[in-house]
TITORFI-557576 format. One line per 2 residues: number of its first residue (from 1); their letters; for each residue x, y, z of C-alpha. Coordinates in pm, whole numbers. Layout:
N
NUM) a) X/Y/Z  ...
//
This chain:
221
1) mi) 0/0/0  108/357/-67
3) kv) 230/546/237  232/926/231
5) hh) 454/1115/475  234/1419/521
7) le) 316/1747/691  35/1969/815
9) hs) -24/2298/631  187/2185/338
11) rs) 199/2108/-32  163/1739/43
13) qr) -213/1794/80  -223/1775/-300
15) il) -93/1417/-296  -376/1306/-69
17) wl) -621/1482/-297  -479/1311/-608
19) le) -504/969/-443  -865/1040/-346
21) el) -950/1148/-701  -808/818/-831
23) gi) -973/609/-560  -640/460/-446
25) ey) -599/324/-96  -319/479/105
27) ei) -182/528/454  -91/865/602
29) vh) 200/924/837  128/1260/1000
31) yk) 393/1517/1095  347/1846/1281
33) rd) 545/2164/1227  766/2311/1495
35) pk) 544/2579/1655  832/2831/1667
37) tm) 1012/2777/1338  716/2629/1144
39) la) 963/2384/992  911/2010/948
41) pd) 1035/1785/1229  1373/1613/1203
43) sl) 1196/1276/1201  1123/1329/832
45) ra) 1497/1302/765  1475/935/847
47) ih) 1260/899/536  1443/1141/306
49) pl) 1773/1326/370  1621/1670/313
51) gk) 1348/1615/570  1076/1763/349
53) sp) 719/1664/275  562/1510/77
55) vl) 742/1181/50  577/869/-89
57) ee) 666/508/-10  548/201/-196
59) ng) 705/-145/-203  1047/-11/-111
61) vi) 1030/277/-358  1081/625/-211
63) va) 967/926/-415  1010/1289/-307
65) et) 903/1621/-465  539/1686/-544
67) ga) 574/1682/-922  774/1360/-922
69) ii) 522/1197/-688  232/1298/-910
71) dy) 416/1159/-1215  478/834/-1028
73) ii) 117/795/-919  -24/879/-1263
75) et) 221/642/-1433  175/347/-1197
77) hg) -185/385/-1084  -353/640/-1310
79) gg) -473/411/-1585  -490/705/-1824
81) rl) -686/923/-1583  -616/1288/-1499
83) kp) -365/1328/-1782  -442/1422/-2146
85) aa) -361/1181/-2426  5/1176/-2528
87) gt) 109/1392/-2819  -177/1639/-2785
89) pe) -152/2013/-2713  -327/1942/-2384
91) ar) -57/1691/-2288  214/1946/-2360
93) aw) 29/2202/-2150  -6/1941/-1873
95) ty) 370/1882/-1868  438/2255/-1867
97) wm) 213/2326/-1568  352/2027/-1379
99) hy) 700/2181/-1394  595/2545/-1369
101) ae) 393/2494/-1047  694/2403/-832
103) gs) 940/2615/-1028  851/2960/-1158
105) am) 521/2987/-972  660/2925/-625
107) tp) 962/3156/-646  784/3489/-589
109) ll) 552/3329/-333  845/3204/-129
111) mk) 1016/3541/-154  695/3707/-35
113) lv) 679/3473/263  1044/3535/355
115) fq) 1015/3913/343  688/3907/538
117) rl) 850/3706/816  1183/3888/832
119) pe) 1070/4164/1072  918/3926/1326
121) na) 1245/3733/1342  1456/4044/1397
123) gm) 1554/4183/1736  1348/4467/1881
125) lm) 1609/4732/1802  1657/4616/1444
127) rp) 1292/4540/1371  1192/4886/1236
129) lv) 1488/4890/997  1432/4531/883
131) ka) 1063/4603/833  1142/4907/619
133) va) 1390/4714/404  1153/4417/367
135) sk) 862/4642/270  1072/4819/8
137) aq) 1194/4490/-139  838/4363/-165
139) aa) 704/4678/-325  993/4721/-568
141) fv) 1053/4363/-678  850/4082/-522
143) dp) 497/4219/-558  532/4318/-927
145) rl) 670/3974/-1014  394/3801/-820
147) ke) 132/4015/-993  267/3906/-1331
149) hi) 222/3541/-1239  -125/3592/-1093
151) ey) -242/3769/-1409  -91/3486/-1614
153) wd) -288/3227/-1417  -604/3430/-1449
155) ss) -575/3465/-1826  -484/3096/-1866
157) la) -785/2981/-1666  -1013/3218/-1856
159) qt) -973/3002/-2169  -1138/2680/-2043
161) gw) -1156/2705/-1663  -879/2446/-1628
163) fa) -504/2448/-1683  -457/2166/-1936
165) gd) -752/2150/-2170  -1122/2168/-2102
167) tf) -1137/1906/-1827  -1001/1867/-1475
169) sa) -659/1700/-1455  -359/1656/-1226
171) ad) -229/1988/-1363  -509/2156/-1170
173) ii) -413/1965/-858  -49/2072/-867
175) ms) -140/2432/-955  -387/2457/-667
177) fp) -123/2532/-403  34/2836/-574
179) le) -314/2981/-631  -426/2913/-275
181) aa) -106/3064/-136  -138/3367/-362
183) vs) -492/3430/-238  -360/3412/118
185) rg) -64/3646/77  -54/3783/-276
187) ga) -389/3941/-357  -505/3674/-601
189) ga) -847/3668/-440  -929/3985/-634
191) yk) -925/3790/-962  -1264/3643/-1054
193) ti) -1138/3353/-1266  -894/3239/-997
195) te) -1161/3267/-729  -1403/3060/-936
197) fl) -1138/2796/-1003  -1062/2759/-633
199) ar) -1432/2739/-551  -1472/2454/-801
201) ih) -1181/2250/-671  -1270/2309/-306
203) ar) -1619/2174/-378  -1490/1846/-520
205) pa) -1571/1549/-293  -1216/1412/-325
207) yk) -1070/1745/-214  -1296/1752/91
209) ta) -1217/1391/183  -841/1450/150
211) ls) -876/1756/371  -1059/1562/640
213) kg) -789/1294/639  -489/1526/606
215) gp) -568/1755/896  -479/2125/932
217) ya) -434/2306/602  -416/2684/616
219) ya) -513/2747/254  -849/2566/244
221) d) -1130/2821/255
//
């Protein structure tokens, strides 16, 4: 049976959702974040050297990284589901979004998170200065880049409502986290097409079931 090493409030929620969409049985090993650092516990390093989540185990096979895990699940258990037919424009779009989601899309979001948290981690005397520098960096560089990506998502979704063709696929699953995070800290909630997309995926029974099994997830509204 598949075992998912799952960290609360993390990208690994998407793996549970994918497994629910495919109707695959799985076991969850739950991990909690350190309440001070919000980092994953060291116990995850026993599974994978980087100590990150998600990590998937099956029959001695260990797979890390969300995109690689989704590829593995679709290849070994998908049976042609949640991925467009090979050689089609939709399949090329699917591959693009699978790589883009954890690459280009997450970069400005991570930078936004870092700069937002810098002041709270600074000493009292340095906090005003750090806050001023962080605010300037966000306004001058991070926020404009993030806005570009959000507008790109919005225009892409406006074509069919989904990321890879006119039907729901694993591309929508992997892209859900950047969109959810951008609503939380990047202003994406002001975009109608993005808001409608998130409402559709949050209403899916498999999404709701995965959420009930996975536990705390800050981006589920």
